FIKOLRO-840664 format. One line per 5 residues: number of its first residue (from 1); their letters; for each residue x, y, z of N, C-alpha, C. Coordinates in nm, 4 decimals. Layout:
# FIKOLRO-840664
NUM	A	X:Y:Z:X:Y:Z:X:Y:Z | ...
# end
This chain:
# FIKOLRO-840664
1	STACR	1.6404:-0.1079:2.1793:1.6658:-0.0305:2.2996:1.5803:0.0892:2.3091 | 1.5745:0.1493:2.4277:1.4905:0.2733:2.4477:1.5415:0.3831:2.3616 | 1.6742:0.3984:2.3479:1.7298:0.5066:2.2688:1.6871:0.4910:2.1218 | 1.6927:0.3703:2.0668:1.6493:0.3466:1.9309:1.5055:0.3770:1.9068 | 1.4218:0.3389:2.0028:1.2766:0.3680:1.9921:1.2521:0.5194:1.9939
6	VLHRV	1.3200:0.5912:2.0800:1.3023:0.7389:2.0876:1.3488:0.7987:1.9561 | 1.4655:0.7538:1.9056:1.5185:0.8061:1.7803:1.4188:0.7886:1.6697 | 1.3619:0.6713:1.6531:1.2684:0.6454:1.5426:1.1391:0.7247:1.5592 | 1.0989:0.7479:1.6849:0.9778:0.8295:1.7067:1.0045:0.9733:1.6631 | 1.1230:1.0268:1.7006:1.1572:1.1627:1.6590:1.1664:1.1742:1.5080
11	VAALC	1.2371:1.0772:1.4490:1.2497:1.0804:1.3023:1.1100:1.0760:1.2367 | 1.0205:0.9918:1.2842:0.8861:0.9831:1.2269:0.8142:1.1155:1.2417 | 0.8296:1.1797:1.3587:0.7592:1.3077:1.3830:0.8129:1.4128:1.2830 | 0.9463:1.4209:1.2607:1.0025:1.5142:1.1668:0.9570:1.4849:1.0234 | 0.9483:1.3582:0.9873:0.9073:1.3264:0.8523:0.7577:1.3603:0.8285
16	RRVNS	0.6799:1.3553:0.9327:0.5390:1.3972:0.9164:0.5292:1.5448:0.8878 | 0.6289:1.6238:0.9300:0.6278:1.7706:0.9091:0.7108:1.8084:0.7872 | 0.7506:1.7154:0.7057:0.8446:1.7483:0.5982:0.7921:1.8514:0.5033 | 0.6662:1.8502:0.4741:0.6087:1.9456:0.3781:0.6014:2.0901:0.4371 | 0.6157:2.1011:0.5677:0.6131:2.2312:0.6300:0.7508:2.2971:0.6155
21	FIRWP	0.8587:2.2184:0.5984:0.9915:2.2758:0.6003:1.0694:2.2526:0.4694 | 1.0307:2.1561:0.3929:1.0937:2.1296:0.2636:0.9827:2.1398:0.1558 | 0.9821:2.2510:0.0852:0.8738:2.2711:-0.0147:0.9272:2.3530:-0.1318 | 0.8579:2.3354:-0.2435:0.8919:2.4053:-0.3662:0.8428:2.5497:-0.3601 | 0.9102:2.6490:-0.4163:0.8640:2.7858:-0.4173:0.7244:2.7972:-0.4832
26	TTEEV	0.6408:2.8775:-0.4218:0.5106:2.9084:-0.4819:0.5255:2.9916:-0.6067 | 0.4204:3.0050:-0.6846:0.4271:3.0926:-0.8030:0.4764:3.2301:-0.7721 | 0.4305:3.2827:-0.6589:0.4689:3.4174:-0.6142:0.6174:3.4237:-0.5729 | 0.6744:3.3125:-0.5259:0.8084:3.3107:-0.4742:0.9104:3.2844:-0.5804 | 0.8684:3.2320:-0.6983:0.9623:3.1907:-0.8032:1.0483:3.3074:-0.8492
31	RAAQQ	0.9830:3.4254:-0.8680:1.0585:3.5418:-0.9225:1.1777:3.5806:-0.8264 | 1.1451:3.5787:-0.6943:1.2507:3.6154:-0.5944:1.3600:3.5068:-0.5980 | 1.3200:3.3810:-0.6131:1.4167:3.2711:-0.6198:1.5126:3.2889:-0.7411 | 1.4543:3.3291:-0.8569:1.5391:3.3473:-0.9716:1.6281:3.4687:-0.9565 | 1.5842:3.5716:-0.8906:1.6689:3.6862:-0.8654:1.7845:3.6481:-0.7700
36	DFYAL	1.7555:3.5678:-0.6683:1.8646:3.5238:-0.5784:1.9725:3.4423:-0.6516 | 1.9305:3.3554:-0.7379:2.0267:3.2759:-0.8190:2.0952:3.3674:-0.9157 | 2.0297:3.4663:-0.9815:2.0954:3.5488:-1.0740:2.2048:3.6321:-1.0070 | 2.1837:3.6700:-0.8804:2.2799:3.7488:-0.8097:2.4123:3.6732:-0.7820 | 2.4077:3.5411:-0.7945:2.5333:3.4640:-0.7658:2.6334:3.4827:-0.8765
41	AGFPG	2.5867:3.4701:-1.0023:2.6838:3.4716:-1.1164:2.6158:3.5071:-1.2490 | 2.5002:3.5690:-1.2449:2.4365:3.6168:-1.3672:2.3687:3.5127:-1.4523 | 2.3338:3.3972:-1.3940:2.2645:3.2960:-1.4751:2.1141:3.3165:-1.4622 | 2.0452:3.3293:-1.5690:1.9022:3.3737:-1.5685:1.8056:3.2559:-1.5429 | 1.6950:3.2846:-1.4752:1.5804:3.1913:-1.4689:1.5918:3.0737:-1.3782
46	VVGAV	1.6977:3.0650:-1.2983:1.7222:2.9435:-1.2158:1.6345:2.9435:-1.0929 | 1.5655:2.8325:-1.0621:1.4915:2.8165:-0.9407:1.5502:2.7100:-0.8486 | 1.6451:2.6344:-0.8949:1.7032:2.5323:-0.8119:1.8265:2.4667:-0.8743 | 1.9167:2.4120:-0.7901:2.0288:2.3386:-0.8380:2.0183:2.1973:-0.7856 | 2.0457:2.0969:-0.8710:2.0193:1.9567:-0.8386:2.1520:1.8769:-0.8409
51	DGTHV	2.1615:1.7853:-0.7490:2.2781:1.6903:-0.7535:2.2411:1.5714:-0.6648 | 2.3207:1.4683:-0.6817:2.3056:1.3463:-0.5937:2.4284:1.3396:-0.5016 | 2.4057:1.2818:-0.3865:2.5155:1.2548:-0.2932:2.4927:1.1219:-0.2293 | 2.6007:1.0497:-0.2021:2.5892:0.9126:-0.1543:2.6047:0.9154:0.0017 | 2.5147:0.8462:0.0655:2.5205:0.8251:0.2108:2.5562:0.6796:0.2352
56	RIQAP	2.6691:0.6546:0.2968:2.7138:0.5132:0.3167:2.6213:0.4392:0.4161 | 2.5853:0.3172:0.3838:2.5056:0.2389:0.4707:2.5719:0.0990:0.4909 | 2.5172:0.0259:0.5862:2.5580:-0.1111:0.6085:2.5073:-0.1970:0.4946 | 2.5745:-0.3057:0.4624:2.5255:-0.3941:0.3552:2.3875:-0.4482:0.3918 | 2.2896:-0.4227:0.3046:2.1514:-0.4697:0.3366:2.1404:-0.6205:0.3109
61	SEHEG	2.0396:-0.6817:0.3760:2.0209:-0.8270:0.3645:1.9496:-0.8630:0.2294 | 1.8776:-0.7672:0.1704:1.8109:-0.7906:0.0451:1.8665:-0.7012:-0.0651 | 1.8722:-0.7501:-0.1889:1.9152:-0.6726:-0.3075:2.0492:-0.6046:-0.2750 | 2.1418:-0.6733:-0.2091:2.2639:-0.6099:-0.1642:2.3442:-0.5500:-0.2787 | 2.3509:-0.6189:-0.3955:2.4319:-0.5678:-0.5053:2.3853:-0.4359:-0.5605
66	SYVNR	2.2584:-0.4061:-0.5550:2.2060:-0.2881:-0.6122:2.2448:-0.1582:-0.5295 | 2.2885:-0.1826:-0.4062:2.3331:-0.0733:-0.3191:2.4808:-0.0394:-0.3289 | 2.5582:-0.1197:-0.4082:2.6976:-0.0905:-0.4288:2.7122:0.0125:-0.5349 | 2.7731:0.1295:-0.4969:2.7939:0.2361:-0.5941:2.9207:0.2208:-0.6724 | 2.9454:0.3142:-0.7623:3.0635:0.3011:-0.8488:3.1920:0.3191:-0.7743
71	KNYHS	3.1885:0.3613:-0.6493:3.3086:0.3683:-0.5670:3.3189:0.2456:-0.4784 | 3.2328:0.1471:-0.5055:3.2383:0.0152:-0.4440:3.2127:0.0097:-0.2925 | 3.1196:0.0932:-0.2537:3.0671:0.0780:-0.1169:2.9148:0.0855:-0.1200 | 2.8486:0.0372:-0.0159:2.7028:0.0342:-0.0097:2.6499:0.1750:0.0266 | 2.5529:0.2221:-0.0441:2.5050:0.3553:-0.0187:2.3573:0.3741:-0.0633
76	INVQL	2.2988:0.4843:-0.0140:2.1721:0.5423:-0.0735:2.2172:0.6594:-0.1557 | 2.1688:0.6722:-0.2768:2.1990:0.7876:-0.3623:2.0831:0.8868:-0.3364 | 2.1200:1.0003:-0.2701:2.0225:1.0994:-0.2290:2.0216:1.2148:-0.3258 | 1.9061:1.2472:-0.3799:1.8896:1.3638:-0.4675:1.8447:1.4853:-0.3862 | 1.9151:1.5949:-0.4053:1.8775:1.7197:-0.3441:1.8636:1.8294:-0.4460
81	IVAAD	1.7575:1.9039:-0.4313:1.7428:2.0310:-0.5083:1.7428:2.1423:-0.4123 | 1.8247:2.2437:-0.4311:1.8430:2.3493:-0.3282:1.8286:2.4876:-0.3838 | 1.7962:2.5787:-0.2926:1.7847:2.7196:-0.3269:1.9175:2.7932:-0.3165 | 1.9182:2.9202:-0.3596:2.0397:2.9955:-0.3650:2.1036:3.0127:-0.2233 | 2.0225:3.0062:-0.1162:2.0757:3.0267:0.0142:2.0993:2.8926:0.0861
86	CRILD	2.1077:2.7834:0.0079:2.1403:2.6477:0.0570:2.0234:2.5833:0.1372 | 1.9040:2.6375:0.1230:1.7889:2.5626:0.1761:1.7546:2.4508:0.0833 | 1.7054:2.3456:0.1387:1.6671:2.2245:0.0581:1.5224:2.2410:0.0160 | 1.5030:2.2377:-0.1167:1.3683:2.2494:-0.1733:1.3000:2.1170:-0.2011 | 1.3816:2.0100:-0.2216:1.3252:1.8791:-0.2512:1.4319:1.7753:-0.2205
91	VVANW	1.3903:1.6658:-0.1607:1.4835:1.5584:-0.1343:1.4176:1.4230:-0.1721 | 1.4956:1.3317:-0.2348:1.4551:1.2007:-0.2688:1.5642:1.1072:-0.2157 | 1.5295:1.0239:-0.1141:1.6301:0.9487:-0.0408:1.6025:0.8016:-0.0332 | 1.5478:0.7420:-0.1406:1.5104:0.6014:-0.1378:1.5646:0.5140:-0.2523 | 1.6720:0.5717:-0.3195:1.7293:0.4896:-0.4280:1.8598:0.4262:-0.3912
96	PGSTH	1.8799:0.2972:-0.4310:2.0101:0.2307:-0.4016:2.1253:0.3000:-0.4725 | 2.2449:0.2845:-0.4117:2.3625:0.3559:-0.4576:2.4016:0.3321:-0.5986 | 2.3633:0.2224:-0.6631:2.3983:0.1978:-0.8024:2.3150:0.2761:-0.8984 | 2.2140:0.3429:-0.8539:2.1164:0.4171:-0.9443:2.1820:0.5466:-0.9911 | 2.1708:0.5693:-1.1210:2.2315:0.6938:-1.1780:2.1443:0.8152:-1.1381
101	DSRIL	2.2194:0.9248:-1.1181:2.1523:1.0542:-1.0795:2.0414:1.0861:-1.1748 | 2.0657:1.0671:-1.3034:1.9641:1.1133:-1.4068:1.8360:1.0310:-1.3977 | 1.8457:0.9007:-1.3613:1.7243:0.8226:-1.3419:1.6433:0.8677:-1.2222 | 1.7128:0.9009:-1.1139:1.6462:0.9468:-0.9929:1.5610:1.0716:-1.0231 | 1.6226:1.1669:-1.0951:1.5513:1.2907:-1.1297:1.4347:1.2572:-1.2265
106	RDSTI	1.4601:1.1720:-1.3259:1.3568:1.1400:-1.4239:1.2320:1.0745:-1.3593 | 1.2577:0.9924:-1.2573:1.1454:0.9194:-1.1960:1.0889:0.9905:-1.0693 | 1.1500:1.0993:-1.0335:1.0991:1.1696:-0.9159:0.9763:1.2517:-0.9447 | 0.8989:1.2834:-0.8454:0.7799:1.3625:-0.8605:0.8116:1.4943:-0.9179 | 0.9204:1.5635:-0.8729:0.9518:1.6945:-0.9216:0.9997:1.6901:-1.0678
111	GREFE	1.0709:1.5848:-1.1039:1.1138:1.5710:-1.2440:0.9998:1.5509:-1.3373 | 0.9039:1.4705:-1.2953:0.7799:1.4481:-1.3752:0.6990:1.5730:-1.3893 | 0.6928:1.6508:-1.2813:0.6163:1.7754:-1.2882:0.6846:1.8771:-1.3785 | 0.8168:1.8804:-1.3827:0.8841:1.9692:-1.4749:0.8562:1.9231:-1.6156 | 0.8576:1.7906:-1.6398:0.8289:1.7431:-1.7732:0.6920:1.7815:-1.8222
116	RGVHT	0.5942:1.7832:-1.7331:0.4581:1.8180:-1.7719:0.4337:1.9638:-1.7714 | 0.5333:2.0485:-1.7413:0.5183:2.1892:-1.7420:0.4463:2.2486:-1.6214 | 0.4454:2.1747:-1.5096:0.3823:2.2235:-1.3880:0.4614:2.3387:-1.3293 | 0.5950:2.3360:-1.3425:0.6811:2.4365:-1.2809:0.7392:2.5249:-1.3848 | 0.7665:2.6478:-1.3492:0.8390:2.7407:-1.4390:0.9813:2.7517:-1.3854
121	GLLLG	1.0707:2.8082:-1.4708:1.2114:2.8251:-1.4309:1.2953:2.7065:-1.4665 | 1.4269:2.7183:-1.4329:1.5257:2.6214:-1.4768:1.5869:2.5580:-1.3519 | 1.6251:2.4300:-1.3695:1.7211:2.3658:-1.2746:1.8574:2.3610:-1.3407 | 1.9627:2.3645:-1.2582:2.0974:2.3460:-1.3041:2.1484:2.2152:-1.2569 | 2.2068:2.1343:-1.3497:2.2671:2.0109:-1.3104:2.3985:1.9941:-1.3777
126	DSGYP	2.4828:1.8981:-1.3288:2.6117:1.8762:-1.3905:2.5972:1.7889:-1.5183 | 2.7132:1.7517:-1.5748:2.7106:1.6763:-1.7020:2.6608:1.5316:-1.6858 | 2.6351:1.4914:-1.5610:2.5700:1.3584:-1.5427:2.4220:1.3568:-1.5662 | 2.3616:1.4731:-1.5984:2.2228:1.4854:-1.6305:2.2068:1.5174:-1.7787 | 2.0909:1.4767:-1.8431:2.0712:1.5183:-1.9800:2.0203:1.6580:-1.9836
131	CKRWL	2.0642:1.7323:-2.0849:2.0161:1.8689:-2.1032:1.8686:1.8615:-2.1438 | 1.7853:1.9413:-2.0796:1.6456:1.9468:-2.1107:1.6006:2.0933:-2.1147 | 1.4849:2.1192:-2.1650:1.4338:2.2555:-2.1698:1.4269:2.3192:-2.0338 | 1.4089:2.2433:-1.9284:1.3988:2.2942:-1.7939:1.5240:2.2567:-1.7090 | 1.6251:2.1922:-1.7689:1.7422:2.1444:-1.6917:1.8638:2.1797:-1.7747
136	MTPFL	1.9348:2.2827:-1.7361:2.0542:2.3302:-1.8062:2.1794:2.2621:-1.7543 | 2.2594:2.2102:-1.8462:2.3867:2.1427:-1.8131:2.4992:2.2187:-1.8807 | 2.6253:2.1933:-1.8388:2.7369:2.2651:-1.9050:2.7698:2.2105:-2.0423 | 2.8408:2.2911:-2.1179:2.9020:2.2455:-2.2443:3.0174:2.1555:-2.2103 | 3.0247:2.0364:-2.2697:3.1327:1.9478:-2.2394:3.2635:1.9965:-2.2939
141	QPRDR	3.2606:2.0602:-2.4105:3.3771:2.1171:-2.4748:3.3405:2.2562:-2.5311 | 3.3406:2.3611:-2.4489:3.3054:2.4953:-2.4996:3.3942:2.5363:-2.6092 | 3.3312:2.5834:-2.7224:3.4122:2.6137:-2.8405:3.4444:2.7614:-2.8592 | 3.3898:2.8473:-2.7736:3.4223:2.9885:-2.7822:3.4068:3.0522:-2.6487 | 3.4376:3.1888:-2.6437:3.4362:3.2568:-2.5172:3.2921:3.2631:-2.4594
146	PQANY	3.1843:3.2901:-2.5382:3.0533:3.2908:-2.4787:3.0155:3.1590:-2.4139 | 3.0482:3.0490:-2.4728:3.0148:2.9164:-2.4137:3.0974:2.8994:-2.2833 | 3.2239:2.9449:-2.2860:3.3071:2.9396:-2.1624:3.2494:3.0211:-2.0535 | 3.1964:3.1426:-2.0930:3.1339:3.2286:-1.9923:3.0133:3.1647:-1.9316 | 2.9293:3.0970:-2.0256:2.8166:3.0237:-1.9745:2.8560:2.9157:-1.8707
151	NSSHS	2.9581:2.8387:-1.9078:3.0067:2.7276:-1.8188:3.0513:2.7882:-1.6838 | 3.1215:2.8979:-1.6909:3.1721:2.9568:-1.5653:3.0590:2.9987:-1.4750 | 2.9577:3.0668:-1.5311:2.8421:3.1077:-1.4566:2.7621:2.9882:-1.4062 | 2.7495:2.8877:-1.4888:2.6755:2.7662:-1.4510:2.7482:2.7006:-1.3320 | 2.8772:2.6877:-1.3388:2.9549:2.6202:-1.2347:2.9431:2.6943:-1.0985
156	TTRAV	2.9584:2.8292:-1.1057:2.9495:2.9109:-0.9843:2.8133:2.9021:-0.9224 | 2.7094:2.9041:-1.0068:2.5737:2.9039:-0.9575:2.5352:2.7642:-0.9017 | 2.5734:2.6607:-0.9723:2.5382:2.5234:-0.9303:2.6168:2.4820:-0.8094 | 2.7270:2.5506:-0.7766:2.8038:2.5173:-0.6569:2.7263:2.5211:-0.5281 | 2.6118:2.5930:-0.5262:2.5301:2.5977:-0.4028:2.4851:2.4619:-0.3606
161	VERTI	2.4612:2.3704:-0.4533:2.4158:2.2371:-0.4136:2.5312:2.1600:-0.3491 | 2.6521:2.1789:-0.4016:2.7655:2.1120:-0.3400:2.7923:2.1701:-0.1976 | 2.7749:2.2977:-0.1826:2.7910:2.3595:-0.0522:2.6859:2.3109:0.0452 | 2.5622:2.2942:-0.0016:2.4552:2.2421:0.0850:2.4856:2.1007:0.1325 | 2.5306:2.0187:0.0369:2.5674:1.8797:0.0762:2.6739:1.8809:0.1803
166	GQLKR	2.7754:1.9659:0.1638:2.8812:1.9793:0.2604:2.8229:2.0232:0.3995 | 2.7389:2.1185:0.3967:2.6795:2.1689:0.5229:2.5968:2.0559:0.5926 | 2.5179:1.9874:0.5102:2.4347:1.8835:0.5632:2.5165:1.7740:0.6330 | 2.6227:1.7331:0.5660:2.7043:1.6251:0.6232:2.7882:1.6695:0.7387 | 2.8173:1.8027:0.7452:2.8878:1.8539:0.8602:2.7979:1.8676:0.9818
171	RFHCL	2.6692:1.9021:0.9542:2.5772:1.9078:1.0646:2.5455:1.7708:1.1206 | 2.5319:1.6718:1.0314:2.4924:1.5373:1.0764:2.5963:1.4366:1.0356 | 2.6849:1.4027:1.1271:2.7988:1.3215:1.0949:2.7593:1.1831:1.0472 | 2.6394:1.1302:1.0853:2.5942:1.0036:1.0372:2.5810:0.9989:0.8871 | 2.5541:1.1161:0.8242:2.5461:1.1124:0.6742:2.6824:1.1223:0.6130
176	HSELR	2.7816:1.1643:0.6889:2.9194:1.1666:0.6343:2.9907:1.0384:0.6579 | 2.9577:0.9698:0.7619:3.0335:0.8443:0.7920:2.9543:0.7214:0.7419 | 2.8698:0.6707:0.8243:2.7880:0.5538:0.7854:2.6601:0.5434:0.8702 | 2.5470:0.5245:0.8076:2.4189:0.4990:0.8755:2.4162:0.3584:0.9192 | 2.4258:0.3342:1.0545:2.4357:0.2001:1.1043:2.3001:0.1561:1.1570
181	VATRH	2.2010:0.1571:1.0677:2.0662:0.1126:1.0942:2.0185:0.0242:0.9801 | 1.9056:-0.0448:1.0051:1.8455:-0.1217:0.8969:1.8135:-0.0341:0.7798 | 1.8261:-0.0898:0.6588:1.8089:-0.0127:0.5372:1.6713:0.0621:0.5346 | 1.5673:-0.0056:0.5877:1.4335:0.0574:0.5827:1.4305:0.1886:0.6665 | 1.5206:0.2044:0.7577:1.5225:0.3271:0.8407:1.6079:0.4394:0.7794
186	CCPII	1.6831:0.4052:0.6739:1.7771:0.5022:0.6183:1.7088:0.6275:0.5595 | 1.6042:0.6036:0.4747:1.5311:0.7127:0.4082:1.4704:0.8079:0.5071 | 1.3963:0.7571:0.6076:1.3419:0.8526:0.7075:1.4489:0.9333:0.7875 | 1.5593:0.8693:0.8168:1.6641:0.9433:0.8904:1.7254:1.0503:0.8043 | 1.7541:1.0203:0.6750:1.8131:1.1202:0.5850:1.7096:1.2348:0.5656
191	TACCV	1.5863:1.2042:0.5465:1.4819:1.3055:0.5304:1.4735:1.3928:0.6559 | 1.4757:1.3307:0.7749:1.4695:1.4047:0.9019:1.5876:1.5052:0.9117 | 1.7054:1.4552:0.8731:1.8239:1.5453:0.8756:1.8018:1.6631:0.7818 | 1.7447:1.6406:0.6672:1.7112:1.7519:0.5768:1.6183:1.8554:0.6353 | 1.5151:1.8014:0.7055:1.4180:1.8907:0.7718:1.4926:1.9731:0.8741
196	LHNIA	1.5766:1.9088:0.9576:1.6492:1.9815:1.0599:1.7431:2.0835:1.0000 | 1.8053:2.0514:0.8895:1.8971:2.1442:0.8195:1.8174:2.2718:0.7834 | 1.6967:2.2548:0.7277:1.6184:2.3754:0.6892:1.5740:2.4533:0.8130 | 1.5395:2.3810:0.9201:1.4986:2.4523:1.0448:1.6171:2.5342:1.0941 | 1.7388:2.4743:1.0896:1.8574:2.5476:1.1305:1.8812:2.6710:1.0463
201	KQFGS	1.8639:2.6548:0.9142:1.8833:2.7735:0.8270:1.7783:2.8802:0.8617 | 1.6593:2.8348:0.8884:1.5451:2.9332:0.9213:1.5815:3.0155:1.0470 | 1.6512:2.9517:1.1381:1.6820:3.0187:1.2615:1.8277:3.0785:1.2623 | 1.8922:3.0787:1.1447:2.0232:3.1454:1.1276:2.1374:3.0691:1.1868 | 2.1219:2.9395:1.2103:2.2323:2.8567:1.2619:2.3129:2.8066:1.1438
206	EVRES	2.4401:2.8579:1.1304:2.5189:2.8187:1.0150:2.6336:2.7196:1.0625 | 2.6893:2.6501:0.9657:2.8029:2.5602:0.9952:2.9189:2.6075:0.9133 | 3.0400:2.5737:0.9570:3.1623:2.6109:0.8821:3.1621:2.5371:0.7524 | 3.1967:2.6068:0.6456:3.2017:2.5423:0.5120:3.3045:2.4296:0.5142 | 3.2632:2.3179:0.4504:3.3545:2.2040:0.4385:3.4047:2.1941:0.2953
211	PRDSD	3.5104:2.1112:0.2705:3.5560:2.0955:0.1309:3.4438:2.0421:0.0494 | 3.4615:2.0586:-0.0795:3.3638:2.0125:-0.1777:3.3321:1.8630:-0.1562 | 3.2072:1.8310:-0.1671:3.1608:1.6942:-0.1496:3.2174:1.6075:-0.2668 | 3.2831:1.4963:-0.2321:3.3600:1.4196:-0.3357:3.2662:1.3409:-0.4255 | 3.1418:1.3226:-0.3920:3.0553:1.2432:-0.4788:3.0380:1.3019:-0.6146
216	DDDPV	3.0713:1.4334:-0.6338:3.0428:1.5001:-0.7611:3.1593:1.4865:-0.8562 | 3.2690:1.4215:-0.8189:3.3823:1.4089:-0.9071:3.3438:1.3182:-1.0247 | 3.3862:1.3602:-1.1472:3.3681:1.2816:-1.2663:3.2275:1.2178:-1.2819 | 3.1281:1.3012:-1.3060:2.9914:1.2509:-1.3211:2.9843:1.1544:-1.4454 | 2.8995:1.0505:-1.4254:2.8832:0.9538:-1.5385:2.7922:1.0217:-1.6415
221	MVPRY	2.8450:1.0251:-1.7663:2.7711:1.0919:-1.8735:2.6488:1.0064:-1.9130 | 2.5481:1.0738:-1.9596:2.4283:1.0081:-2.0100:2.4206:1.0160:-2.1599 | 2.3679:0.9145:-2.2254:2.3572:0.9199:-2.3718:2.2588:1.0270:-2.4128 | 2.2760:1.0787:-2.5336:2.1822:1.1782:-2.5867:2.0463:1.1035:-2.6134 | 1.9440:1.1812:-2.6068:1.8113:1.1233:-2.6295:1.7406:1.1988:-2.7457
226	EGQQD	1.6420:1.1332:-2.8041:1.5677:1.1963:-2.9103:1.4971:1.3223:-2.8608 | 1.5105:1.4289:-2.9355:1.4497:1.5575:-2.8949:1.5411:1.6448:-2.8152 | 1.6607:1.5989:-2.7864:1.7564:1.6822:-2.7055:1.8009:1.8055:-2.7847 | 1.7956:1.7988:-2.9173:1.8337:1.9132:-2.9953:1.7637:2.0418:-2.9556 | 1.6365:2.0292:-2.9196:1.5602:2.1461:-2.8795:1.6190:2.2128:-2.7560
231	CFLYR	1.6666:2.1326:-2.6646:1.7295:2.1842:-2.5451:1.8593:2.2533:-2.5834 | 1.9370:2.1986:-2.6720:2.0644:2.2588:-2.7092:2.0356:2.3945:-2.7751 | 1.9320:2.4069:-2.8560:1.8994:2.5361:-2.9188:1.8608:2.6366:-2.8091 | 1.7841:2.5935:-2.7072:1.7475:2.6838:-2.6017:1.8692:2.7250:-2.5244 | 1.9626:2.6351:-2.4995:2.0825:2.6674:-2.4279:2.1640:2.7671:-2.5065
236	DAIVR	2.1746:2.7477:-2.6408:2.2405:2.8405:-2.7286:2.1827:2.9795:-2.7176 | 2.0501:2.9840:-2.7090:1.9828:3.1143:-2.6978:2.0182:3.1845:-2.5684 | 2.0279:3.1099:-2.4608:2.0725:3.1681:-2.3346:2.2142:3.2240:-2.3478 | 2.2971:3.1507:-2.4120:2.4353:3.1938:-2.4356:2.4404:3.3327:-2.5105 | 2.3618:3.3343:-2.6207:2.3610:3.4542:-2.7056:2.3082:3.5756:-2.6272
241	QHFT	2.2003:3.5544:-2.5482:2.1335:3.6646:-2.4796:2.2062:3.7141:-2.3524 | 2.2832:3.6231:-2.2876:2.3331:3.6592:-2.1587:2.4856:3.6462:-2.1403 | 2.5501:3.5740:-2.2294:2.6926:3.5455:-2.2091:2.7838:3.5855:-2.3288 | 2.7303:3.6526:-2.4243:2.8098:3.6968:-2.5404:2.8800:3.8277:-2.5079
# end
C-alpha cells in the first residue's frame, strides 16, 4: 500500500542518518560522560550502560525457532548502550530472540572495539554479562559492606538503560506491542525509532516514566571464562578505592 511504501521510505531515510544521531562519545567527550554517570551514584569511569530488550515480532517464515525467546514468543533481541541522560549511544537490532545478551555484545562492533582497547572507560551490565576489564557486573553474592555498596551504586547507575528502554517503548508503541511487518523490515524500524528517540531528547521532548522493562528480570548467567580472574581483581580494586 501507499502508506507502507511511505513508511519504509521514511525509515530508510532515518537509517541513513543514524550516525548523525546515534554515536559514541569522542575522546574529548568521554570525561564529561564519566562525570555524568559518576553524579548518579558515585560509580567511577562509566561511559555507558548496556542491556538487551525484546521486541515482539510476527513468526518469521525462515528460521522461525531461533526467534523464540525464553519467554516463548517471537522477538528481536535489541542491544542498547545508553548515556547517563538516556540518550542511545549504540544500538544492535538484528539478532533473533533466542540469542543471549552476552553473545550480542561479544559479536557487536562496539564489543570488539572494547576488546581491542579502542575505547576508554567502563560499561555497566547486569549479571547476564561476563565481567571484563571494560565491563563491570554486580557481585552475585556480596560478602561484605563494601561489595554491597558497589552493587547498590552499580544498580542505581545501570538503571538508566532500563529507563531508556521504558521511554523508547512508551514513545513507540510498536516496540512495546508487536512489529507487524516482515522480519527483514524489523531492524530498520527499530533503528529508526532509536534515531527519533535521540532527536526527541535533543529537542527536550520527554515522556512519562514507565515501569521497569520486564525483559531484565532474572538474567541468564554466563559461565566463567579463562582470564576472568583479572577482571575480578580490577573490580575488587574499584571496591577498595571507591566503596570501602
